[in-house]
N, C-alpha and C positions, 0 to 999 in steps of 0.2 A: 509033579509043578514045579516051573524053576524058581528062584526069587525073585526074579522078576513080576512075574506071573501073583505072587504070591502076596507081593508087595500092594499091587496094585488092588487087590484084592480086596486085603485088609484096609488101607486109603477111603474104598469107598461105600465097603460093610461098617467098619468100627466108628469111626468121626461120628461123636453124637454134633457134633455141626452138618456136619453130609446127609443122617440120616434118612431125610424129607425125600431125596435125589429119587428116588425111585418111584413117589408117587406122582413123577410130575411125564409119565412117557402119553396117559390119553390129554394132557393139558398140552404137550411141544406137539401129539397130533392135529391137535383139534387146531393150533397154531400156525403150523404151514396150511391148511386148508384155507385157513382167513386170510393167511398170506396170500397162495395162489388166487384166491379168490379177486382181494384187490388188487393182485399185477396187473388181471384181465382189466378191470376199470378202467386201469389209469392211462391219462391221454398219452399218445404220444407221440411230443415235442416233447424230446430233452433236454428243453430249458424252464420246464416243468418242472420234472422228475429230479433234478437236482438247481436250484437255483445260481442264476451269476448278478454280479455286481450289476449297477449300476452301469454306461454307458461312457459316465464321463467320469468316475470314478479309475483314476493310473497307477495308482501305486503297484510296486511290486519289487521284486527281488535286485536286486546288485551283484552280478555275475564277477566275477576274480579269475582268469582265464594263470590254470596253473597245468603244470607240469604232470605232475601222476593223480593229481585227482579232479571233479568239477566240484568249484564251490558257489553258494550263495548267500548270501547277507543276507538277513533281516533290515528291512525298509524303517530303524526305531523312527526316527525321525516322522512319518504316517501314519504311528499308532494312538491309538485313545487308549484308555484303563491301565490294567498290566498283560491281559488275555495276548496272546498272538495269533490270529487267524492259522489256520493247520496249513494255506496255500501261501502263506508268507512267512516262516519257519524256514530258517537257515539250515542249509542243508550241506553236510562233505562227505563227496561219492566217490568209494579209490576201486571199486572190483562192478562198478555200474550198477542198476539195481534190476535185482532179480524179482522172473514172474511167478509169485509162491503161493499155491490152491492152497489157500487153508485146509479143504479136507484132505491134504497131503503131507499136511504140515504136524510132523511129533515133536515133542521138547521130552528131551531126555534128562532126567536126575541121577546118577551112580556115585560112584568113590567108595567114599566111607563110608559106608549110609548099612543098616541092618537089612532097607529094602528098595533097592534099586526101583524106578517107577520110569512108565510114558506113558505122557498124554497125548491126548488127541487136542483140537483148541476145540475140540465142541466139549468135550471134559472139563478144561480147565473155563471155559466159558459158565460151567456151572456150580463152582467153588463159589465161594462166600467172597468179593470183591471189595475194594473203594479207592473212591475214588479222592486225586489231590492235585492240587494247582504245584505245582516246582518248574523250576528251569531247566535248561539243557543247555550246555555253554561249553563249546572247544577252548581246550586250551590255549592256541594264538589266539583265541580274544584279547583286540589290547593291544597284540604286538605290533599294530601297522600303525600306531597311534604318531610315533615320531619319524614316517616314511612323508617323503612328498608326495605321492600320488595316495595318499589318505586325505581326500575334502572337507569329506560327510561323515557323520554321526554312521553310517551305515558300513562305510569303509574302516571307522574306528570302532566300531565295538557288535558289530553285528552279525557276528558268533554266537548269539545268544537269541533265546529266544523261551517263552514263558506260558506254558499249555497248562489244562486240567487233565491229566492219567487219569485212565481205570484200567485195575487190571485184578491181579493175584497176591499180597504179599508175601515174597520169597519164603518171611518166615512158615510162615503155615505149613507152604511143601517140604519145609527142609523139615520141620518137625512131626511129620508125618513119613517120611524116609526115613527116619533114628538115625542122627548123629551119633560116631563110632567117635570113641575115644582116640582124641590124636586131629583129627580134623579139625583144622582154624586156616582154609581158607577155600574159599571156593572160584573157580576158569567158569569160565564164560565163552561160550565158540558162539561163531552165527553162521548160520545155513547161504552167505553168498558166494562168492567166486575164488576169495580172502579168506577164507573160514580162522575170522578173526578172533584172538582172542586176548581177552584179561580178565585179570583176577584179583578180588579184593578179599579182606580178612575175614572172616565167616562174621565177627562181632559188626562191623556194617551190613552182610550179610542179613543179620538176625534183626538190625535195626529198624530201619525205612527203604527199603531196595523192594521196589515191584514188578511183576513181569505183568508190563500195558499189551493190553489189544485195542484199545482205545483212549483218544488222543479229541479232547474239545466234542465230547458229543459221541463223537462217531469214529471204524476204523481208523487205528494208527495210520498214515498214508505210506507207496509202495518206500520214495525213498524219508522214510522216517523210520522204517523196521515192518513193515508189515507183511507176519501175523502178528508177531510178537518181540515186543522191544524193554530188553535189560534195563533195569531205569533205577538208575542211580543218584538219587537227588542231593544233591553242593559238591559232585565230584567232578572232576575233569570231563568233555562229555566224552572222550572213544573211548571208556570206561562203560558208556550206557551202550550195551551191544546193539547191535540191529541186528535182523534174522534170527532171534534166540530161537538155539536147538540142543544146546547140550547143557550142563552145572553139571560140573563134578566137584566134591569135596577133597579134598586130598589134605594132608600134611604139611605144607611151605610154597612157599608162592613160585606161580611157577614166571619166570623171567620174560615173560614174550613181547616186551618194549624194555627198551633199556630203561633202569629207575632213576627216579627221580625226586628230591635231586642229591648228588653226593657233596654235593658241597656242602649242604647243611648236616650231612651225616646220619637225614631217615629219610626214609618215605612219604613224598608229598604229596598229594591226590585232590586237595580239599581243595578248592574255587577262593583269591580273597575273597574281602569285603573290596566292593570297587559302586564306580556309579555314574552316569554318563546326561548331561544335561544333552537333549534334543531339539527345544526350541528354548529360545533361538541357536541354531547350532548351522555347521557347516555350508557353504553355498545358498542359503537362505538372506532372506533381506530383508530390513526396518524400514515399515512405510515412512517413516518419521518419529522424530522426538514424542516423547507422552506414555500413555500406559503398556507397558506389556506385561505377561503370568509365564515368567523362566517354567519353563517345567523338563521334567526328563524321570529317570531310571534310579532306582538303588537295587544292589544284592548282595548275599553273600551265600558260600557254603557253610558257612558257620553256623547260619542261622537268621534268625528275623531283623530287616534292617530295625534302627533304633532311635538317628538321630541322624538327618541331611541339615549339611549349614551349604548355603551359599552366600559367595564371592562377585562381586563386580567389578573390583578394582585388581584381581591380580592373588587377591590374597591378603591385601592386607587389612582387610573387616572381613568377618563372617557375621549371618542373620540365617536363622535358623528359616530351614519351610517346612510347610503341610505333608505332612505325610497324608494319602489316601489310605482309608479304613477298609475294609480290614488290610490287616497285614500279615502274608503269611512267613511263614519260614525257607529259606530254600526257595524262594520265586523272589519276582520282579517287583518292586515296592514302586507307586508314582510320585511325583513329589513335584510341588510346587508353589512357588513365591511371587506375587503383585512386585513389580517394579515399576518404577519413571527411569528413564531412559531422558537424557538433559542432551542426548546430542551429540557429546560427546564420545570420542573413540573408549572404550571400552573389556575389558579380560572377564572372561566367566570362568567361573570351576563351581563345583560343588564338591562337598567331603563327607563321605557317607561313614557313619561310627554301627555294627551291627549288637546283637545282644552280647556277644562275649567280647565287648567293649573293644576290641580291635575298630581300629581307627585307619582309614585311607589316608596312605601315604600321600608328600607333596613330592616330583618328583627326586630335587636335592639330596633327601629322608631316604628315599628305596634304591638310591643309588650310593649310597652310604653300607649298604648290604650285600655278598654273594651272591650271585645265581648263577642260574646255570643254562644252556645252552644257547647262553650269547652268543659263544664260536659258530653254530649250526647257526644261526638266525640268518648273523650280518648284522654292522655296524647301523644299518637303518631300520632295525626293528628292537623291540622292548621285549626281554627273556618271556616263555614263559608263567604265566602265574605271573607276569607286573600285575601291576594297580596303582601305578600314581597318578595324582589329580590329573583330572585333563584340562585345559584352556579354550577357550573361541575369542579368537579377538574381534571385538565391533567396531568396526570403521567411522569414520563421520558420518561418510556416505552410506551407512546402515549395511554395509555388507558383511556379512559373517565367515569368517575363516578358521583353518586350524590352526592356532599358535605354536604349534610344536611343527609345522610341517616345513 
């Protein structure tokens, strides 16, 4: 018996938490029978099988044409609460969307481990699971804020979405595989055409990383990584490898992409504290002077949002907004503040503070520190990990414009 087979047998036989799995066989068979009977009784109308929204609801993602990838932004201005509907989750597709049969998909864990393991999706779903609410945010989010083409909040901040993710904690699988001395990094590889590879420190892998197979109560969608996604809360989106097929424990980082940021002299993956006003925001219009409720989102890769301030006069004065409870770590937080508009020109801004004490900087403060990738993105783009306070200008006519465009 080889090491891989010994590891798999040990995982399913020795784990106390998994000891009851063998007794599930008869229940699983009965469940399949019930499902077959239910399927025969279902209506033939597909609209009843999977519900559709009203024809009067037309919110949709915003597309940006790019040469090397297909990009769709989340319509933040149309959302309520903090959960992004799966159908409106932003999407960056680099190598097409693979059509993966979950019955054929496998996850391999190997490298500096005592017992290399291979799992089917069925086996993964039988393991102890958790559900957590987290954002996924592209590292280029907010870089377009200063572009003349960025007119709406979807175009300035729409490379982010927040979902409830369900799956198996990576720490559980790594402990069962048996970490060897010297293992300090984990390499994740995708099963799509690009075979994308990303690498994270073992400390992060053992903290809060999930192998997610469900999103908002159903299977992860194909454009979000079906059937299995690497979920790394709070870190830049490209590390959240889609179509996950392989994890390798190694003794040094694999430089699958240019390390960031050499200007600061250390690795940087964590997304900074940010916020965005979604109402009123770009290309919306106020009907006339009077009462409005300013609303938006705040988030941080460093943890929970602790304070959100709003200015209606371009940053000269600030007032605390109300944070919608519960406030989750590394997730979108909804904020609201009542406002009586007097009909004069106004400049709306939001400033977030997270649980680590990080405060969202002004544009002037942000520009005082060195940043990477500026030369790659161009003069009309902010650098990656850019998080300056954003401004929306409300004209006397009630139209709302990107004040940085």
